[in-house]
C-alpha positions as CSV (number, residue, x, y, z in Angstrom):
1,M,47.3,151.9,109.0
2,Y,49.6,153.2,106.6
3,V,50.9,152.1,103.0
4,Q,53.8,153.2,101.0
5,M,53.5,152.9,97.2
6,I,55.7,153.6,94.2
7,P,54.6,153.8,90.8
8,E,55.7,150.7,88.5
9,A,57.8,152.9,86.3
10,E,59.7,154.7,89.1
11,G,60.3,151.3,90.7
12,E,62.1,150.0,87.9
13,K,64.4,153.2,88.0
14,Y,64.9,153.2,91.8
15,K,68.2,153.5,93.4
16,W,68.1,149.7,94.5
17,D,65.9,146.9,93.8
18,I,62.5,147.6,95.3
19,Y,61.9,144.0,95.9
20,D,65.0,143.5,98.0
21,V,63.5,142.6,101.6
22,T,66.6,143.9,103.1
23,K,66.0,147.3,102.1
24,A,63.5,149.8,102.9
25,W,62.1,152.6,100.7
26,C,63.2,156.3,101.9
27,H,60.1,158.0,103.5
28,S,61.3,161.2,102.0
29,D,61.0,159.6,98.6
30,Y,57.9,157.9,99.2
31,P,55.9,159.0,102.1
32,L,53.5,156.9,104.1
33,I,49.8,157.3,103.2
34,E,47.0,156.8,105.6
35,V,44.6,154.4,104.4
36,G,42.4,153.5,107.6
37,R,42.4,152.4,111.2
38,V,42.7,148.9,112.5
39,V,40.9,148.4,115.8
40,L,41.5,145.6,118.1
41,N,38.7,145.9,120.8
42,K,37.7,142.5,121.8
43,N,39.5,139.2,122.8
44,P,38.3,136.0,120.7
45,T,35.4,134.2,122.3
46,N,36.5,130.8,120.9
47,Y,40.3,130.9,120.3
48,F,40.4,127.7,118.1
49,A,37.6,128.9,115.9
50,E,38.5,132.4,115.7
51,V,42.3,132.2,115.7
52,D,43.8,128.8,115.1
53,Q,41.6,128.1,112.2
54,V,42.0,131.4,110.5
55,A,43.5,131.2,106.9
56,F,45.0,134.2,105.2
57,N,45.9,133.9,101.7
58,P,47.6,136.6,99.5
59,A,46.0,135.0,96.5
60,N,42.5,136.0,97.8
61,L,42.4,139.6,95.8
62,V,39.3,141.6,94.9
63,P,39.0,142.4,91.2
64,G,41.0,145.2,90.0
65,I,44.0,144.4,92.6
66,E,46.8,142.2,91.4
67,P,50.1,141.0,93.1
68,S,53.3,142.6,92.5
69,N,56.3,141.0,90.8
70,D,57.8,140.4,94.2
71,R,59.4,137.0,94.3
72,L,58.3,136.3,97.9
73,L,54.9,137.0,97.2
74,Q,54.8,135.1,94.0
75,G,55.9,132.1,96.0
76,R,53.4,132.7,98.6
77,L,50.4,132.9,96.2
78,F,51.1,129.0,95.8
79,L,52.5,128.0,99.0
80,Y,49.8,129.5,101.5
81,Q,46.7,127.5,99.4
82,D,49.0,124.2,100.0
83,T,49.7,124.9,103.6
84,Q,45.9,125.6,104.4
85,L,44.7,122.4,102.5
86,H,47.1,120.5,104.8
87,R,46.5,122.2,108.0
88,L,42.6,122.8,107.7
89,G,41.5,120.4,105.1
90,P,40.1,120.9,101.7
91,N,37.0,122.9,102.4
92,H,38.9,125.4,104.9
93,D,36.9,128.4,103.1
94,Q,33.7,126.8,104.8
95,I,35.0,127.4,108.1
96,P,33.2,130.7,109.4
97,I,36.3,132.5,110.1
98,N,37.4,132.0,106.5
99,C,34.2,132.1,104.7
100,P,33.8,134.8,102.0
101,F,30.8,137.0,102.6
102,K,27.8,136.2,100.3
103,A,30.3,134.9,97.6
104,N,29.6,131.9,95.5
105,N,33.1,130.3,95.1
106,F,31.6,126.9,93.3
107,I,33.2,124.8,96.0
108,Q,31.1,122.1,96.8
109,D,31.0,118.7,98.4
110,G,34.4,116.9,98.8
111,L,36.2,116.0,102.1
112,M,35.0,117.9,105.3
113,N,32.0,119.7,103.9
114,V,30.3,121.6,106.4
115,N,27.8,123.9,104.8
116,R,25.3,121.7,102.8
117,N,26.6,123.1,99.5
118,Q,26.2,126.7,100.2
119,E,22.7,126.7,100.8
120,K,21.1,130.1,101.7
């Protein structure tokens, strides 16, 4: 897996708007940086539980990482949460495929509660 990064100060002076999704940054200006490997080595056992119920959300960030000023991303930070509430229910983060690993998110009770208030 590769990423392409540009320092914020240079992004403001780049030859075009770096947030324009119709343009790509030149690899000669900002080369791809290898950050790891994504390995897909098995098929899901239960397609519904492991694929249909997955809820990716760009607003779920680890401390120290913050979203960019990209207008598309800024919109998605709000819209993905609403979509998941509608599609999977208010406690979609308690579904095993979406459950944060050993994290207390203070979400308890409510509709479709499935994990007895995060008992260990």
